[in-house]
N, C-alpha and C positions, 0 to 999 in steps of 0.2 A: 767671287761672283761675276758673271759674265752677262752682257748685254747682246742680244742677237742683232747685228746690223753689220754693214760693210761700209768703212768709212775710207773714202779716197784721201780724205784730208791727213788720216793717221800714217797712211803708207807713204805719201809724198814726204810727211815732217820725218818718217824714220829714213828714208832715202838721203834727205838734206843734212842730217844729223851725222848719218855714217860717213858722207862725203867720201873722198878717195885718198887712199895712201901711196906715197912714193915708193919706188923700190927701185933697183938697177935697171929694170926693164920699163919703167914708166909707171903709169897709172894702175893700179889694181882696183877691179869692179867691186862693189859691196857684196857681201854675201845675201843672195836673195831671200825673201820669205819663202816658206814651203807654201805649197798650192793648198786650197781648202778640198778637203775629202769631198766625194760626191757620191750619188747613188744611194744615200741612206735611207734605211726604211726598218721597220719593226715587224716583229710576229708576236701575238699575243699568246700567253700561257696562263698556268695556274700558279699565282703568286710569282709569277716570273715573267720578264720580257725580254725577248731576244733582239739585239739591235746588230743590223747588217751594214757594211759600207764598202766602197771600192776603194782601194788603196791608190794613193797618187802615184803618178808616173815619174819616180824621182828616186835615184838612189841615195840622196842626202835626206832620208827620213829615219829617225831613231825610233820614235814610238807614235802611237795615236792616244789621244785623251777622249774618254766619253762623259759627256756632260749631260745632267738631267736637271728638270725645273719643274714646277708645279703651275707654270706660267708660260704661254707661247714665245714672249718676246724678252722677258728679263729673269733674272734670279737663277740661272744657269751655275751649278755646283759640279765639280768634277767628281765622278764617282769610281773611275777605274782608268788604269792604262794598258793598252795593249801593245807589245813589241812588234815592232815592223819586221817582216821577214827580208832575207836577202832576196834581190830581185834585179840581177845584172843586165837581164834582157828587158826590164821594164814590161813585164807582161802584166795584164789584169790580175791582181788578186784581191779576193773577197775576205774580209775580216769580219769577225763577230765577236759579241760580248753577250752573256747571260745575266740580265740584271736581276738577281736573286733575292734583292732587299725590297723590290715593288710588292706592294699590297693589292690584293684583290679589291675591285671598286674604286681605286683611286687612279685619276687620270694623269700621266707623267709626259711631258715633252723631252724630246733628246736630240743631243746635236753631238758632232765629232768633230776635233781638230787634229792637224798634223804638226809634229814637233821634230826639228831637224837636230843634227848632231851638235850644232852651236847653240842649242837650247831656244832657238826661235820658233814661235808658235803661230800658226795659221788662224783666220778668222774661223769663227764656228760654221759649220756646214749650213747650207741655205735651205734645205728642205723641212717642211713643216711636218715634222714626224713626232706623232702622240700616240699612246696607247694606254688601255685601261686594263690590266690583267683581271681574270675572272675563274671562278672554279669551273672544273672539267672532271669527266670520269667515264664510267662505262656502266650499262643497265641492260639487263635482259627483260623484253617486255613479253608476256605470255598472251596467247589468244584469249578473248573473254567467253569463248565457248569451252575452253580447256579449263583456264586457270582465272576466272574473273577478277580474283583479288589482287591479282599481280598484272592486270592488263593495261593499268593506266600508270602514268608518271608524273609525279609534281617536281618541277624543275626547281624552285626555290629550295623545297626540303632535300632534294635529291633522293628521292624515293618512290618506290613502286606504291601505287594505291589501287583501289578498285576502280574498274571502267565507269561505274555509275556513280564515283565519289565526286562531290563538287570541286574538291581539291585537284581533279585530273585536268592537266593542262592539254595532255593528249592521251589517247588510249589507243590499243590494236585490237582489230579484228580481221576477218577473212571472209570472202564471199562462198557461195556454193561449190566453187571450182577450187577452193584452197588457195586462191590468190590474197596475199596479205595486204592490209590497208592501215596507214597512219591517220588518226581522225583528230581534229580539233575537239579539245574539251569542251567547249562552250560556245555561244554564238559570238562573242566578243574575242576569241582567239582565232588568229590566222595562221595558215601554213602555206609552204610552197616548196616544191621540188625543184632544187637547183642542178640536178642531173648528176652524172657520174663525176667524181672528184678523185684525183689521185692520192690526196691525201686530206686530212682533216683541215689543214691550214689554207687551203686552196679558197675556202669561203670565209673572209672576214668582214664583209659589209653586207648589210640586207639590201634586198632589191627595193625600188620604190613603186614598183608594179607588179604584176602577174601572181598576185596571191589566188590560190584556188578559190573558186566560185561553189565548189562542193562542199567544202570543208573536211576534205580528206584526201590524200594521195596514195598511189601504190607503192610499197616497199620493195625496193630493188636494190640488191647488194652493190655497195659502193657508191650509192646516191648520198647526197647531204641534202638535208631538209630544214629549213631556216623556220622558226617559230615567233610570233609576234603575241605575246600573251596578253590577256584582258587587262592586265595592270602595267601595260607598257614597259615591259621587260623583252629583252630579245635572246634567242637561243638558237643552237643549230644540233641536229642530229644526224650521224651518219651509220648507215647500216653497214654492220661489221661482218655478220654471220647469220646463216640459217641454223637453228638447232633442232636436233630430232630427240624424241623422248618416245616414251611408251606410245604405240599406234602412229608415228609419223612425226611431222614437223609440229613443234609445240611452241617455239619462242624464238625471238629475233634479238640479237645482241647490238646495241647501238654505242658508239662514242657519242657524249653529250659536253655541251659547254653551255653555261647561263651567264649573261651579263648581270651581275647584281646592282648595277649602277642604273636606274632607270630612265629610258630614253636616251642613252647612251648613244653617241655618233658611230660608235662601233656595233655593226650589226644593228643599225637603227636605220629606217628609211628616210629618204628626204622629205617625203610628205607627213603632215600630222594628223591627218584623219584617216580612219581606218575605213576600208571599202564596205559598202552596205552588203548585208546577207539576206539572202531570201529567206522565207519559212522552211525550206527543206534543206537548209545548209548543214544540220545537225543528222546524223543517222539515229535511228532508235537504239538506246543502249540494252539491247538483249542478244544473246546467244543465238547463233544460225545454225541449223542442221548442217552437218557435214556429211558429202555422199561417202 
């Protein structure tokens, strides 16, 4: 078990014990401790957390050790080793490890150390890296004027529901010109368009402002939407494709991720209070005639 701290005393003590050895050429300097890895960060997955870090600029590194804890400062246990790559030019190398033993809804803290060929281990990395894996998947929502029974989505159940269902966290419709919209399912649910993202992982934290004052956002391919549910869970949905059926466009496929841990810091805003919503926040749940 390791505790996360940097102790100058321990470093000085190690140097004093190591001392100097005599050889024919005089004194031999002690073997220095390896540097501490930097740039540690994580990406949230479904029952998995990916941990990334920068390799140290040193040829005398044998492997890296990944540590995990349920506490930010103490209780770190080693869960994996990753062999160091040959790096004669001392280039910047990015390492990664997939923690597939992580469980959805549990928050873990991660740290990384470097071990040299003499078996000396660095201090734990200093970054405050924590992650809470959560379920994710894909779903196709249909327009409520076409297939109302599949127009809504319940994030906790990961299932389509009717747009008029009380279980619908979000639901989909289109205006008279065929423009698609994602709607908040009830007056206590908030939604925000985070704009175009190159990948689903680009958005890992909820905003602290900018929630839609209308209760709906236009659906644009490649855009990621953050949802703050009425029961204080956070989710995101990214529009992957517009799908055509008989008569034209009839559904949109989304990537989705839902944080099962209520109020979790990942995909959670800094503020605790939801914005106030006007009486016209929600659209009527009725099918619109299509031109």
